[in-house]
C-alpha positions in Angstrom: 64.0 -23.3 -119.4 66.0 -26.5 -119.9 67.1 -27.3 -123.4 65.6 -30.8 -123.4 62.2 -29.4 -122.5 61.9 -27.4 -125.7 59.9 -28.4 -128.7 61.7 -27.5 -131.9 59.4 -26.4 -134.7 59.4 -24.9 -138.1 56.9 -22.2 -138.9 54.7 -24.8 -140.6 54.9 -27.1 -137.6 54.0 -24.3 -135.2 51.0 -23.3 -137.3 49.7 -27.0 -137.4 50.0 -27.2 -133.6 48.2 -23.9 -133.1 45.4 -25.0 -135.5 45.1 -28.3 -133.7 44.9 -26.6 -130.3 42.3 -24.1 -131.5 40.2 -27.0 -133.0 40.4 -29.0 -129.8 39.5 -26.1 -127.5 36.8 -24.5 -129.5 35.2 -27.4 -131.5 36.1 -30.8 -130.1 35.8 -29.9 -126.4 32.3 -28.5 -127.0 31.3 -31.6 -128.9 32.4 -33.8 -126.0 30.5 -31.6 -123.6 27.4 -32.1 -125.6 28.0 -35.9 -125.7 28.4 -35.9 -121.9 25.1 -33.9 -121.5 23.2 -36.3 -123.8 24.6 -39.4 -121.9 23.7 -37.9 -118.5 20.2 -37.4 -119.8 19.9 -41.1 -120.3 19.7 -41.7 -116.6 21.7 -44.1 -114.4 25.3 -43.2 -114.9 26.7 -46.4 -113.2 25.6 -48.6 -116.1 25.8 -46.0 -118.9 28.3 -47.0 -121.6 27.7 -43.8 -123.6 28.6 -41.8 -120.5 31.8 -43.8 -119.9 32.8 -43.4 -123.6 32.2 -39.7 -123.4 34.3 -39.4 -120.2 37.1 -41.4 -121.8 37.0 -39.1 -124.9 37.0 -36.0 -122.6 40.1 -37.3 -120.8 41.9 -37.8 -124.1 41.0 -34.4 -125.4 42.0 -32.7 -122.2 45.3 -34.6 -122.1 46.1 -33.5 -125.7 45.1 -29.9 -124.9 47.5 -29.9 -121.9 50.3 -31.4 -124.1 49.8 -28.8 -126.8 49.7 -26.0 -124.2 53.1 -27.2 -122.9 54.6 -27.5 -126.3 53.3 -24.0 -127.4 54.7 -22.5 -124.2 58.1 -24.1 -124.6 59.0 -24.1 -128.3 61.9 -22.8 -130.2 61.2 -21.7 -133.8 63.7 -23.1 -136.3 64.6 -21.0 -139.3 64.8 -23.5 -142.1 66.4 -20.9 -144.4 69.6 -20.9 -142.2 72.5 -22.6 -143.8 73.8 -24.0 -140.5 71.3 -25.8 -138.3 72.5 -26.8 -134.9 73.1 -30.5 -134.9 71.8 -31.0 -131.4 68.3 -30.1 -132.6 68.1 -33.4 -134.6 67.0 -31.4 -137.6 69.0 -31.1 -140.7 68.9 -30.7 -144.4 69.9 -33.6 -146.6 70.9 -33.0 -150.2 70.2 -35.8 -152.7 71.9 -35.9 -156.1 70.2 -37.9 -158.8 73.1 -38.5 -161.3 70.9 -40.3 -163.8 68.7 -37.2 -164.3 71.1 -34.6 -163.0 68.6 -33.3 -160.5 69.1 -32.2 -157.0 66.6 -32.3 -154.2 66.8 -31.0 -150.6 65.0 -32.8 -147.8 64.4 -31.2 -144.4 64.6 -33.8 -141.6 62.2 -32.6 -138.9 61.4 -33.5 -135.3 59.0 -36.3 -134.4 56.5 -33.8 -133.1 56.0 -32.3 -136.5 55.9 -35.7 -138.2 53.3 -37.1 -135.9 52.0 -34.6 -133.3 50.3 -37.3 -131.3 53.7 -38.5 -130.0 
């Protein structure tokens, strides 16, 4: 598997994608099927806006399912507890020091997929 084809995820990010996949396959897909059936029952499909909208929604759902399946087949889990994170993963830990309050805070910089899984 080529390095650039992998999706780098934290455990939390993986869980979110798995939950989204489950919801799309078992809930949303069934809702879209029902919408299609209701639109077909209205009659003439050539001038049926509800049918067209349901077909468009079905295409979006199926495309997202295919994307998620690919990501879930080709992911690499990142251990956020590791002190050294490979720089080529574009994921790192940033330490902020607030001198006025003598506080420290660590931020985990994650991949775009985890920030916005629609990308």
